[in-house]
C-alpha positions as CSV (number, residue, x, y, z in Angstrom):
1,M,0.0,0.0,0.0
2,S,1.0,3.6,-0.4
3,A,3.0,5.5,2.3
4,S,1.1,8.6,1.3
5,N,-2.6,9.4,2.2
6,I,-3.0,10.7,-1.4
7,V,-2.9,8.4,-4.4
8,N,-3.1,9.0,-8.1
9,T,-5.2,7.4,-10.8
10,E,-2.5,5.0,-11.9
11,W,-2.1,3.7,-8.4
12,V,-5.8,3.0,-8.1
13,R,-6.0,1.5,-11.6
14,Q,-3.3,-1.0,-10.8
15,R,-4.9,-2.0,-7.5
16,L,-8.3,-2.6,-9.2
17,E,-6.7,-4.6,-12.0
18,A,-4.7,-6.7,-9.5
19,G,-7.9,-7.5,-7.6
20,D,-6.3,-6.3,-4.3
21,G,-9.7,-6.2,-2.6
22,I,-9.8,-2.4,-2.2
23,V,-13.1,-0.7,-1.7
24,I,-13.7,2.5,-3.7
25,A,-16.0,5.0,-2.0
26,D,-17.8,7.7,-4.0
27,V,-18.6,10.7,-1.8
28,R,-19.5,13.3,-4.5
29,F,-21.6,16.1,-3.0
30,S,-23.1,19.5,-3.8
31,P,-24.1,21.8,-0.9
32,K,-26.7,23.3,-3.3
33,D,-28.4,20.0,-4.3
34,S,-28.8,17.2,-1.7
35,G,-29.6,14.7,-4.4
36,Y,-26.6,15.5,-6.6
37,G,-24.2,12.9,-5.2
38,R,-26.5,9.9,-5.7
39,E,-27.7,11.1,-9.1
40,V,-24.2,11.3,-10.6
41,Y,-23.1,8.1,-8.8
42,E,-26.0,6.1,-10.3
43,R,-25.2,7.6,-13.7
44,H,-21.5,6.7,-13.7
45,H,-18.9,5.9,-11.1
46,L,-15.5,4.1,-10.8
47,P,-15.8,0.4,-11.2
48,G,-17.1,-1.3,-8.1
49,A,-17.4,2.0,-6.2
50,V,-19.9,2.2,-3.3
51,F,-21.8,5.4,-2.6
52,V,-21.5,7.4,0.6
53,D,-24.1,10.1,1.1
54,F,-22.0,12.9,2.5
55,K,-24.7,14.9,4.4
56,A,-26.9,11.9,5.4
57,D,-24.1,9.5,6.3
58,L,-21.2,11.7,7.6
59,T,-23.0,14.3,9.7
60,D,-25.6,14.4,12.4
61,P,-28.4,17.0,12.9
62,P,-27.1,20.0,14.9
63,Q,-27.9,20.5,18.6
64,E,-27.3,23.4,20.9
65,H,-23.6,22.7,20.9
66,G,-21.3,20.7,18.6
67,G,-21.5,22.8,15.5
68,R,-23.5,22.8,12.3
69,S,-22.2,19.4,11.2
70,P,-21.7,17.1,14.2
71,L,-19.8,13.8,13.8
72,P,-22.1,10.8,13.8
73,T,-21.7,8.3,16.6
74,P,-19.0,5.6,16.1
75,E,-21.8,3.0,16.2
76,R,-23.7,4.6,13.4
77,L,-20.6,5.0,11.3
78,A,-19.5,1.4,11.9
79,E,-22.9,0.1,10.7
80,L,-22.6,2.2,7.6
81,F,-19.1,1.0,6.7
82,G,-19.9,-2.6,7.5
83,R,-22.9,-2.4,5.2
84,L,-20.6,-1.0,2.4
85,G,-18.2,-4.0,2.7
86,I,-15.6,-2.1,4.8
87,D,-13.8,-3.3,7.9
88,R,-10.7,-1.9,9.5
89,L,-8.5,-4.2,7.4
90,T,-10.1,-3.3,4.0
91,P,-8.0,-0.8,2.0
92,V,-10.3,2.1,1.0
93,V,-9.9,4.8,-1.7
94,V,-12.3,7.8,-1.4
95,Y,-13.1,10.3,-4.1
96,E,-15.4,13.2,-5.0
97,D,-15.5,15.3,-8.2
98,G,-12.1,16.9,-7.6
99,N,-10.2,17.6,-4.4
100,G,-12.4,19.0,-1.6
101,P,-13.8,18.6,1.9
102,A,-16.1,15.7,1.2
103,A,-13.4,13.1,0.5
104,S,-11.2,14.5,3.2
105,R,-14.0,14.3,5.7
106,L,-14.6,10.6,4.9
107,W,-10.8,10.0,5.0
108,W,-10.5,11.6,8.4
109,I,-13.5,9.8,9.8
110,L,-12.1,6.4,8.8
111,K,-8.8,7.3,10.3
112,Y,-10.5,8.4,13.5
113,L,-12.3,5.1,13.7
114,G,-9.0,3.3,13.6
115,H,-8.6,2.5,9.9
116,D,-4.9,2.4,8.8
117,A,-5.3,2.0,5.0
118,V,-7.5,4.8,3.6
119,Y,-6.5,7.0,0.7
120,V,-7.8,10.0,-1.2
121,L,-7.8,9.9,-5.0
122,D,-6.0,13.0,-6.1
123,G,-8.2,14.9,-8.5
124,G,-11.1,12.6,-7.9
125,Y,-13.6,11.6,-10.5
126,S,-12.5,14.3,-12.9
127,A,-8.9,13.1,-12.9
128,W,-10.1,9.5,-13.4
129,T,-12.2,10.3,-16.5
130,E,-9.6,12.8,-17.9
131,A,-7.1,9.9,-17.8
132,G,-9.6,7.9,-20.0
133,L,-10.1,5.3,-17.4
134,P,-13.4,3.3,-17.3
135,V,-16.5,4.2,-15.4
136,T,-19.8,2.2,-15.0
137,D,-23.4,2.5,-14.0
138,E,-23.4,-1.0,-12.6
139,L,-24.4,-0.9,-8.9
140,P,-22.2,-3.2,-6.7
141,A,-23.6,-5.7,-4.1
142,P,-21.1,-5.3,-1.2
143,V,-20.5,-8.3,1.1
144,H,-21.3,-7.1,4.6
145,R,-18.4,-6.9,7.0
146,T,-18.1,-6.1,10.7
147,F,-16.4,-2.8,11.3
148,E,-15.1,-2.6,14.9
149,P,-14.1,1.0,15.7
150,S,-11.0,1.6,17.7
151,L,-11.2,5.4,18.3
152,R,-8.1,7.5,17.9
153,T,-9.2,10.1,20.4
154,E,-5.9,11.8,20.0
155,L,-7.0,13.0,16.6
156,L,-9.9,15.1,18.1
157,V,-10.1,18.1,20.4
158,D,-13.1,19.7,22.1
159,V,-14.0,23.3,23.0
160,D,-12.2,23.1,26.4
161,R,-8.8,22.3,24.8
162,V,-9.3,24.9,22.2
163,R,-10.1,27.5,24.9
164,A,-6.9,26.6,26.7
165,A,-4.9,27.0,23.5
166,S,-6.6,30.3,22.6
167,S,-5.9,31.8,26.1
168,G,-2.3,30.6,26.2
169,E,-2.9,28.2,29.0
170,S,-1.6,25.3,26.9
171,A,0.8,25.3,23.9
172,A,-0.9,24.6,20.7
173,V,-1.2,26.1,17.2
174,L,-4.7,27.1,16.2
175,I,-5.3,26.9,12.4
176,D,-8.4,28.5,10.8
177,S,-9.1,26.8,7.5
178,R,-11.6,29.3,6.1
179,D,-11.0,32.0,3.5
180,A,-9.4,35.3,4.6
181,N,-12.7,37.2,4.6
182,Q,-14.3,34.8,7.0
183,Y,-11.2,34.7,9.2
184,R,-11.0,38.4,9.4
185,G,-14.7,38.7,10.3
186,L,-15.6,40.6,7.1
187,E,-18.3,38.1,6.3
188,A,-20.1,35.1,7.8
189,P,-22.0,33.4,5.1
190,F,-23.0,30.3,7.2
191,D,-22.9,31.5,10.8
192,P,-24.7,34.3,12.8
193,V,-21.4,35.7,14.1
194,A,-18.2,36.7,12.1
195,G,-14.6,36.5,13.2
196,H,-12.1,33.8,14.4
197,I,-10.9,32.2,17.5
198,P,-8.4,34.5,19.2
199,G,-4.8,33.4,18.5
200,A,-5.6,31.4,15.4
201,V,-3.6,31.8,12.2
202,N,-5.2,31.5,8.8
203,F,-4.3,28.9,6.3
204,F,-7.2,28.7,3.7
205,W,-7.5,25.0,2.8
206,K,-7.6,25.6,-0.9
207,D,-4.1,27.0,-0.8
208,G,-2.9,23.4,-0.3
209,L,-3.8,22.8,-4.0
210,T,-1.9,23.7,-7.1
211,V,-3.4,26.0,-9.8
212,D,-4.7,22.9,-11.6
213,G,-6.5,21.7,-8.5
214,T,-4.2,18.8,-7.6
215,W,-2.6,18.4,-4.2
216,K,0.8,20.1,-3.7
217,S,3.7,17.9,-3.1
218,A,4.9,17.1,0.4
219,A,7.8,19.6,0.0
220,E,5.5,22.3,-1.3
221,L,3.1,21.7,1.6
222,R,5.9,22.0,4.1
223,E,6.8,25.4,2.6
224,H,3.1,26.4,2.7
225,F,2.9,25.7,6.4
226,R,6.3,27.3,7.1
227,G,6.1,28.9,10.6
228,V,3.9,26.2,12.1
229,D,5.9,24.6,14.9
230,P,5.9,20.8,14.3
231,S,6.7,20.1,17.9
232,E,3.5,21.6,19.2
233,D,-0.1,20.3,19.0
234,I,-1.9,21.7,16.0
235,F,-5.7,22.2,16.3
236,V,-7.4,22.7,13.0
237,Y,-10.9,24.2,12.5
238,C,-13.2,25.8,9.9
239,G,-16.8,26.7,10.0
240,S,-18.3,23.4,10.9
241,G,-15.4,20.9,10.9
242,I,-15.7,19.9,7.3
243,S,-13.4,22.1,5.3
244,A,-10.8,21.8,8.1
245,T,-10.2,18.2,7.1
246,P,-8.4,19.0,3.8
247,N,-5.9,21.0,6.0
248,V,-5.6,18.0,8.3
249,L,-4.8,15.9,5.3
250,A,-2.3,18.5,3.9
251,L,-0.5,18.8,7.3
252,E,-0.2,15.0,7.5
253,E,1.3,15.0,4.0
254,A,3.7,17.7,5.0
255,G,5.0,15.5,7.9
256,F,3.2,17.1,10.9
257,R,2.3,14.4,13.4
258,N,0.4,16.3,16.2
259,V,-2.6,17.3,14.1
260,K,-6.0,17.4,15.7
261,L,-9.5,18.3,14.4
262,Y,-11.8,20.6,16.3
263,A,-14.9,18.9,14.9
264,G,-17.4,21.5,16.1
265,S,-15.2,24.4,14.8
266,W,-16.3,28.0,14.6
267,S,-20.1,27.1,14.7
268,D,-19.5,25.3,18.0
269,W,-17.2,28.0,19.4
270,I,-19.8,30.8,19.0
271,S,-22.5,28.6,20.6
272,Y,-20.9,29.3,24.0
273,E,-21.6,32.8,25.4
274,G,-18.3,33.3,27.1
275,N,-16.0,32.5,24.2
276,L,-14.0,35.4,22.9
277,I,-14.1,36.5,19.3
278,A,-11.3,38.1,17.3
279,T,-11.5,40.0,14.0
280,G,-8.8,41.3,11.6
281,E,-5.3,39.9,11.5
282,E,-3.5,38.5,14.5
283,E,-0.5,40.6,15.6
């Protein structure tokens, strides 16, 4: 298997032709059309790919706290993956239309549940079809497996640990993955309050991609995150914990090993009255 979390079309093609037993997971998604993912999946998908409904399968309904897109329970996720023919020993390749938060979210969730061999297809469905590789409308019949979660709790942080990092009570780097306008508090398209967590630095997740939309190399990503101390914990957030996951993936590729997701992210942070809010740039 690959030493990288990101694999290219040729790597996937060879594994499929060799019959290595990998599961391909299609998680194409549009925030503007809830039916888009299933519609395009049923029209054409990678050979043997199973479908994961991003919104229905990878998020729970929001509550008072926890953010706009809470993580589903491990039990619910385990049932989903087992039904799709995935256990913790089954290599999985995930893809969406290109490189975005949906595939990274699924990648991170599987990692969090204890899966060691899960990969993101660089460029997704677009890269696959542009390479002239085959697609199909044939729907697979996965053999049910038992997915037994082994939670990697060290990959996740809650609001208490983020508060401590923000106040300087504990040493950790806070990374805001949203675009600069949201970070600076100039706009809040999805939340009732604009701004960022005090002390956070801004690394927009899309800046981890090249101009043609592929992932930057490990060396380029290390340069991109220059100034982030690899010896400290790194807490990554966005608006709701979804677009933070491409940054988690990019940091892992760059060689950082203390990377943790604040799953509730900004939408959770502002749900607590006493939490401070910063705007503009950090000094």
